[in-house]
N, C-alpha and C positions, 0 to 999 in steps of 0.2 A: 169840419174836415172837407177837403176838396178832392173830388174824383176826376182825374184829368183824362180818363179814357173810358168811354161808355157808349153803347149803341142804343140810345134811348129814343132817338127820333123815329117816328112811326112810318113803316111802309117803304123804306128806301134801301134797306140791306137785310142781312140775316138777323138783325136785332128785333126790336119791337115791331110787330106787324100792324098793330092798330093803335089808335089813340088810347084806347082802354089799356092796352099793354104798357104804353108809355106811362100812364098815370099809376098803374100798379108798381112799375119800377121806381117811379118817383117816391111813392109812399114807402117802399122798402128802403130806398136810399136814406130818406129822412130818419127812419127807424134805426139806422146804423150810425147816425151822427153826421151824415153828409149834408151840407147846406148848399154846395155848388157842384155842378157837373159840367165838364167840357164834353159836349156831344161830338163824337168822332166817328161818323159813318165811313164805311170802306170806300176807297176811291182807287180806280185803275188796278183792281186786283184780278182782272179777267172776267169778272161777273158784274161788278157794280161801278158806276161812274156817278159821283156826287160832287159836282164842282162848287166852287166857293160861294157864289151868289145864291145858289139854290139852298145850300146848307144854312146860310145866314137867315134867309127868309123862313125856313122851317123852324129854326131856333126861335125866332120871334113869335111864330104861331104857337109853339109849345109853351113858351113863357106866358103867353096870354091865357092859355088853358089852365096852367098851374095857378095863376093869379085868380082866375075865376073859381077854381075849386079850393082855393085857400090852402094850397100845399106849399109849405115854406121851403121852396127849392128854386135856385136860379140856374138856368142853362146858359152856357157860353158856347160859341161856335168853334168847331174844330174839324179835323179830318184825319183819317188814317189812310195815308197813301202807300200803296205798294211801290216798292222801289222800281223805277223805270227810267230809261235814258233821257226822256224829254222833260223830266220833272222840273229842272231849273227854268227852262223856257216857259213851261206852264205856270210856274210860280210868278214869273215876271209878267205873264199875260193874265194874271188874276184868276187862274183856274184852280191853283193849289192854295189851300187855306192854312195859314199858320194858326197855332193855338190861341184862341180868343182874339184872332185877327190882329195880333200885336206885332207881327213881323219879327218875333224874337225866337220862337221855338216852332219846329215842325216835326210831326210824327213821320217815321220811316218804318214800314213793315217789310220784312224779308219773307220770301217764300219759306214754308216750314221745313223744306229739305235742302235748301241751297243758299249760298251767298254768291251773287253774281260777281264776275271778274271785275266789273267796272265800279263796284261798290265803294272802294276806297277813294277813287277819283271823284265820284259823285258826292260823297260826304264832305270831301274837301271843298268842292265847288259850292255846296250849300253854305258852308261857313264863310266862303269868300263873298257871299251875298249879305253877310252880317247876320245870318240865321243859324241857330244851333240845332242840329238834327238830334232827335230823341229816338233811339231804336226801341221799338215796342216788343215786348215779350221775347227777348233773346233766349230765355231759358227754354223755350219751346222749339227752338231751331236745331235741327239735327246736326248741322255742320258746326255750330257753336259748341254743342255738347261734345262732339268728337274732337274738336280742335279749339279749345277756349282761347288760345293765343290770337285767333282771328278777332274775337270780341275785345280782348285786351288792346290790340292794335288800334281798333276804332276809337275806344275810349281814351287811350293814351294820346290820340291825335285830335281830341276835342269833342267827340260825340258823347251824349248822355244815353242812359238806358232806363227803361221802365219795366219792372217786374210785375207780373199779374198776381193779384191777391190769391186767386184760386190755386196758382202754382205753389205758392208758399204754404198753403194749407193742405196740400196733397190732393187737390181735386183732379189733377192731370197725371197722377201716378207718382210713385216713389222716386224714380229717376229724375223727373223734372223738379220735384220738391227738393231733392238733394242738390241739384245743380243750381236752383234758385238760391239756396243757402251759400253755396260756393261763390256765386256771383256777388252776393252781399258781403261775404267775408273778405273778398278780394277788392272791395271798393269799386266794383264794376257795375253797381246799380246805384241809382240816384233818387228813385221815387217808386212808390207802389200805387197801382191803380186797379180798378176792378175789371175792365174789359167786359163788363156785364152786357148780356144780350137779352136777358129775360129774368123772371123771378123763379124759374125752376132750375134746370141744370146749370145754366150760365149766369148765376146770381152774382151779387156784389162780393160777399165774403170779406168786406173791408174791415169790419170790426174784429172778426176772427183773425185776419192776417196781422192786424196791429198787435194783437195779443201774442201771436207767434213771434213777431218781430221783437217785441219787448222782452219776452222770455228768453229768446235765443241770442239776442244781440245787445240788449240793454236799453235804458230810457234815452240815452243820447242818440242812438241810431233811430229810434222811433221818432224823436222830435226832428231829427235831420230830415227824414223822409216826409214828415208832415209839413215842415217848413218849405221843403223843395216843391211840394205840390202847390202851396200858396205862391211861391216865387214864379213857378212856370205859368200859372194862371194869370198873374199880373205882370208878366214880362220882366221880372227881376232876376238877378243873378243867383244861380243855384250854388249851394255849398258842395264842394267835392274834395274828398281825400285822394291822395295819390294812388292811382290804380296799381294793383299787383297782379302778377301772373298766377293762375290757378295751377297748383301742383297736383298731379294725379297720384293717388295712393297706389302703391305697388302691392299686389297680392301674390303670395307664394302658395303654390299648391302642389300636391303630389299626383302625378299622372301615371 
């Protein structure tokens, strides 16, 4: 299994703080059946800046440590960029890193409580560069929860999305768990990843999430998500079903 979103690089964001933390995360990942991780440190989120060349160097260093410790895990380079207006120019200038440095997919993170007005144009511009944007953890965005049509519009126009394993297993609460299921049911999700930060509260939960996925949506959906993880890591085409709009259930009450 490939985990395409993980904060395993030590000391550069709010994920692993030390090399020992990274090694603990690596061992936990292997125990869950993960053999490859794309390291995706935060970039341009108002607190952390982790540009392309720096990330690649740190990935090489961690891979050396994993080899020395005989931990059977491979780390690939990536980045979790917060959406910002200069993203395209920074990508052209080699500051923004595509997943596995293949110039095929790039992560886009939205603020947790908003969707900027320029988002649609920026996502279009990214695709005009021949790169597919992957919106990370949309199920945790307040605006998407309030107005799922926003997410439908982005997916319908070519963006992919990644749901977090912990969201699907209920680690972020019932509302986010339910919305995660809604997104999957409506073909608005294309891959599951851990977004792991440590081995305590923000653990991987990937094996558990795959069980939830199989139980709720069947083996075909499980394999689709697993295959898409592989495809993204190796810059191949993801499988997509036609997206559907999420219809809100109407509740009647006596007041």
